[in-house]
N, C-alpha and C positions, 0 to 999 in steps of 0.2 A: 588726892589733887598732885598730879602728874607734876615733877619737878624738871623745870627748863632748863635745856642744856646750853650753855651759852655758845657766840657763834667761834668759830676760832677765826683766830686774830691772824692774819697770814699778810706778811709785808714782804712787797715784792720791789728789789732793788733795781734801781738802773744807775748804773756810773754812767761816769761820762762816756758819747760814742756808743750808746747801745743800741743793738738793734733789737727795735722796736716792737717786731711782730715774735721775740723771744718771750717779750714780757706780757707784751697784750695777747695773746692768745690764752695763755690760762687764765689771767686778769678775766677773758670775757669767760672760761668754762666755767669760772667759779661764780662771776656774777649771774649766770646764766642759770646755775644749781639753785642760786636765793631768789631768780624770779618763780623757777619753776616750784618751788618751794611754796612761795608765797602766791601762788595759785591756786595750790592745790589747800589753803589753809594755815600754814607751818610758818613757823620761824626761819629767818636765813643761818644758814649752815656756817657762813664765812661772813668776816668783817672784814674789807679788806683796806690797803695801805699802800698809796705806791711811793717811795721812798727813792732818796739820793741825798749825795754829799750836800746839797743844798736846797734853797728853795724852787730850783729850777734846773732842769737836767737836758743837753741836747745829744739828740740823736744820732749816729753813725751815719744820716742822710739831712742832718740839720735841723729835723723838728723838735721842738722842744717840749717837754710837759712839766706839767707843774707839779713837784716831787716835797713829800715832808722829810726835814734834814732828819738822814738817821740818830746823828745827838739826840735830836728830841725822846726818840722812842723808848720805850721801857719794857711795857711786857708783851708779849708775842707769843703765837702757837710756831708757825711756819715761816721760816728765812725762805727768800725764795730768793736767786742772784740771777741776773742776766745778763746773756754775754757780749761782747766787745771783738773785736778782731784783734787788740792791740794787747788783750791778755793773753795771748799763747806768746809775745814776744816781749810782753814789759808787765812787772809785778807794780801792784797799786800801791799807793804811798803809803808809808808805817799808819799814819791817822786812820785813812779809811780803813787799814784792813784792821786798826784795834779794835774799832767799833762795831765791824760786819764779828771779829771775833767774841765779844760781849753778848752780841744779840743770836749768834750761833750756840752759845754756850748756857744761854735761857732758854732755847727754840726747843719743841718736842721734834718738831721735823727741819732739817735743809735740803735743800732743793737748788739745785744749778741750773740752767739754762744753756746749751750748747756751751761754748768757749768758758762760762761762769764757772765750769767744774775747775778751773785755774785759780778762780779765788779758791774757794774750797780747798783743795790743795797747801794751796798756800797757808791755809788756816789751820791744816794737817788733818782736815777731817779725810782725808782720802786713804791714810795709809793703813794695809789690811784688806782694805775693803774692796767692791767689785764697784766700777763706775765707766762712764762713756763722757762724749762729748763728741762734736763733730767730728766725722771722719778725715777731714783734714788735718786734724790737728791729735788725733790720739797719738802717733808716734810719740809729738814732740810732749804729751801728756806724759808719758809713762818713762820718759826720759827725766821730765826734769820733777818728776814723784816718783822714784821706780820703785817705791814701798804701797803704791796703788796697784790694785788687781783690775787694771784698763782692760775693757772689753770692747774693741775697735768696732762691732758688728752688731751691737743689741741699741737697740730705736732708746732705751732707758732703762735705769737697774735704781733697785733699791736695796740698799745693807744697813742694816740696825734702821740708825732716824734718817740715812744721809741716802736722798735718789738726786740719780742724774740725766738730763737727757741727750740725744746727741744733738742735727742740725734743731731750729728754730721753731720748727714746723713740729718735731716730736716731740716740743715741750706740750701741744695742746694732747698727745696721746699722753703723756704723765702726766698733766693735770685731769683727764678724764679719767687714769688709775687711781688718783688722788679720792677724786668724788665719789669712784667703787669703794675702794676703801674703807672712807669715812661714813658714805651715807648709802651702799647697797648700788649693786646694777640695776637697777632700774632706773633709777634717778640720772645715773652713769648714760645711761639708756640714750635716755628724755633727752639729754644736754645734747648727744653727740647728734640725736636728731633734727633738735632745736637750731643746732648752728650747723646743720648739712655739712658734715666730715665723717670720715672711714668709722664705723661705731666702736672701735679699739683696738690699736694695734698691741696686741704684746709686747713686752719688752723686750724678752727673748729674739723677737723676731728682727729678721737683716735689715741695717739700714739702704737697702741696696735690691731691689728685682732682681732676676739674671739676668736682663737686657743695661743694667745700667751697672751689671757687673762688666762688663765686656772692656778689653783695654783699648785702648788708641789703636795698637799695629795689627787688630785680627785682620787676616787676608779675607779678602771680599767673598771665598766660595767658602770661608766658614762662617759668615758672617751671613749669607744667604742659608745655610746647613740651621743654622743658630733658630732664624727666624721661622724656618719650615718645623722645626720642632715644637716651636712656642707656641706656633700655631694648630698643630696637632699633636696635644700630648698623650695620647692615647695613642701617637702612629705605634708604630713597629720601626724602633730606635735603637733596634741592638749594634754594636758594634761594628760587624759584619757590614752590614745593610746601609750607615752612616760612612761607612769608609766606602764602598761601594759607589753613595752618590756626589761624593767629589774627586773619583777616582785615584782610589790611594788601597795600598794594599791594608789589610784591617792594623797588623803592627806597627807600619808607619804612621797611619792615620792617627793612632792611640800616644803614642810619642808627641807628633806633632799638636795634634788638639789640646794635648797638655800644656804644652809648651808655650805656647800661644792664647791660652785662654788661665789658665794657672789652676785647673782640675780635669780630671779624667772625663772621658765621654760619659760611661758608666755617672758619675757624679753630679755631671751638667743632667744626664736626662731625668736623674731621680728628683733634683732640686727643680725643673720646671712641674713634674707630676706634682711636687707638691705645691708649689704656688698653685698650680692648678687646683688643688684639693683644698687650700685653704679658701679659696673664692667660692667653688660648691658649698661647703661647710659653713661660711657664712650669708651664705644670699639662698640658700635653701633647706631643705628637710629633707632630700633626700637618705637614706639607709646606709650606716656604714658600707656594707657592700658594694653597694651601687656604684660611691662615690670612689670606691676601688675601682672599679670594674672602668667607669665612664674617664677614669685619668688615669688609665694603663697601668694599672699595677701588678694585675693578675691574679693576685688572689687578697683576700682580706687580712691575711697574717703579714704577708708584705709589705701593705700599706700602712698598718699600726705599726711595722719597726722601723719604717725607712723615715716616715711623718716623725714619731717619737725621737729618732736619731736627729733629724735638720729642725725641730722645731722644741724639742724638749720637752714635749707635751702629749699625752696621745692624742688621736683625732676625735674622741668623745668628748674628753676632756675641755680642747680646746673651743667644741662647736657650744660646749655646755657655757663657757666663761665668756667664749666673746661675740657668738651666734645674736645675729639681729631679731630675738625676738619682740613682737611686740610692745610698744611702751606707749603711753599716754601724758602728757603735758598735766 
């Protein structure tokens, strides 16, 4: 007789002023996983408890949620702390930190969403660990907790029992990662498809696309050029060609481009092509060599080397881990 594995008890903490989406997103992911498992005739993977400092917690928008008081919670597997904008500036009161410290010590996994990383920092859980938070607060997180290894560009991180996510929607990516780790890729993919969200962004993927990286002061001629490159990643985008398109010498163009965008023309073009390759790898089954050619890398080896440098994983491994293979409920 097969021994039934009890569901993992996940306690999702709402602090006063919480950004509800940061907690509701993971809650929906775990609930969807349970529903899909039930549809398959299997027991739930998670027992979900929404907790707060008292019996009711008001969000930043004024919406209130009924919550189980943290002081009443004993056993748990995962502690997930949602974020509030105030956490980047104010330390929660000692009583709240004490209760969460007790639960974190008992938990097998501690998770923060967005600004919730500041709570983990106050508990000493980020010391020596890789972590992240919303991009607006990564510098402050680093200053507040200098022993933490803050990764400002990551969507989410996992270091031992501690997992952290960037902005609130990144909490969905992190929750899908947790489902994948607990229950396998097939269920994680089915959840993503059921929720009609991106199948699964890897944690090391940037919080920004190339378009969102642009600084406000970039000149219009450079913005037009950037738009052209993004529209045609495989085009001829050598420095000489790019410089000619904005009427500058290659040397002066490279200098001004880097000053305005923060990266060299070659690095920018490489990133655009990697993003195009990501989309191709996730949405289709073209051979790696064809993806390399379609995205303008020239050779398969150049593609592998550039993709590995930017993404931290080889193209083939990226597709195997995150590609949209068919899944059924």
